[in-house]
N, C-alpha and C positions, 0 to 999 in steps of 0.2 A: 539659489546657488548652493545653499547648505545641503539640500537634498542631493544635488549632483556630486558634491564632494564625497558624501557618504557612500555613493555608488561606486566611486573609483573607476576601475577599468571597465566595468560593465557599461558605464555611460559612454566611454570611448568606443566600445564595440558597437553599441546601438547607433552612434553617430556615423561610424564607418559604414555600417550596413545601410543606413538611411541615405547617405550620400551616394553610394553606389547605385542603389535602387532609384533614387530621385534623378540621378544623371541619366540612367538608362531610360526612364520614363520620358524625360525631356528629349532625348535623342529619338525615341520612337515617335514622339509628336512631330518632330522636325521632318523625319523621313517618310511618314505615312501621309496618304492623301487626306485632305480635309473632310472628304465624305465619310471616312471611317470615324473621325472625331464626332461629326454630327450624328452618325448612327449610334455610336457608343454612349453619347451623353446621357440619355434617359436611363440606360442600364447602370452606368456608373453612379448616378444619383440614387437609383434604387438600391444598389449595394450599400452605399453610405447610409441610407435610411434604415435598411434592414439590420445592418451591423449595429447601429445605435439602438434600435428598438429591441433587439434580441441579444445584445452583448452580455447581459447578466446571465441569461439562460445558457448561452454558449460557454461562458466561463464555468458555470455549474457542471455542465456536461463533461467538459475536459477535466475539471477538478476531480470529479467522481472517477473518471477513467484512469486518472493518475494517482489515485488514492490520496487526494488532498494536496499532492505536490504541485507547486506552481511550475510554469514553463519558462521562467525568466531566462534560464541558461540553456534551454533546450534548442535543438535544431528547429523544431516547429515554431518556437518563439521568434527565432532569427528569420526564418522564412516568412513568417507573418509580417514582421517589420519591413523586410525587404520588399515583399509584394505590395504593401500599401504605400511604401515609399515610391515605388514605380508609379502607382496611382497618383501620388502627390506631384511627381515630376511631369506626368502626362496631363493631368486634369486639375487636381488641387481643390475642387469645391468640397467643402465640408471636411477638409483634411484634419482639422483640429479635433472634431468629434470622432472621426474615424480612428485617429491615433489613440485618443483616450479610451475608446472602446477596445481596441486591440490590446492596449496595455493592461486593461482590466482583465481581458480574457486570458492573457498569459501570466497574470499573477501580481500585477502592480495595483494594490488596493488602496494605498495611501494617496489621497487626491493631490496633495502638495508635491509628492514625488512624481506622480504621473504628469502633472501639469508642467513641472520643470523639464521632464524628459520631452514632453510634447513640444514645448516652446523651443527647445534646442533642436529637435528633429525638424520642425517646420522651418526654422531659421536656416539650418544646413541645407535642406532640400531646396528651399526658395532661392538662396544665394547661388547655389550651383545651377539651378534652372535658369535664373536670370542671366548668369554668365554664358550659359550655352545658347540661350535665345539671342543675346547680344552678338556672340560670335557667329551665330547662324544668320545674322542680318534680319531678324524677325521683330525687332523693336522699332516702333514708329515713334521717333524721338519727340516731335512737336506735341503729339497727344500725350505722351508719357510725362513730359515736363509739366504740361498743364495739370494733369492728374496729381503729380507729386506736389506741386504748389498748392493745389486745392486741398489736398489731404493735410498738408502741413498747416495751412491757414485755418482749416476747420478744427484741427486739434488745438491750435493756439487759441482760437475763440472759445472752445469748450473749456480749456484750462483757465482762461482769464475771466470767465463768467460762470462761476460755480453755481449749480442749481438751475441755471437757465437751460443748459443743454446737457442733460445727464448722459453718462456713458452707457451705450446700449450693449456693447459686447464686453 
């Protein structure tokens, strides 16, 4: 939280851009045929993998072109966050790694600051996406409730039996 307070208005702008992009991605998912999602899935995973693998090189390239200046407050930085927030609202797989990569590319080099921004972005995009999916009638409640209870129970077991079930993520 300290990292976000230090960012001030910049954090609010990132969240606003993320929410708009995530909402748009969720709406695109709702209105597009499922065949498009099935077709795009391998490519979306490829983008996520390449971005993670080459994020450092991409950052170096842009840093050299901008004479060492970061892109935190640039239009390109905002467009990058917006674009991958659309990805998050539409697909979401690997979103944490993608956001960390994008943040590094645009100039957020402090891991704690990047991680705080990432968590806030994913929370904002996820909550809006969930609301859109609920409003669109796309949530299968019986299965969702079973998954929520299973997740909560699994975390409770993990917390009450330290060392038996180590945290994976």
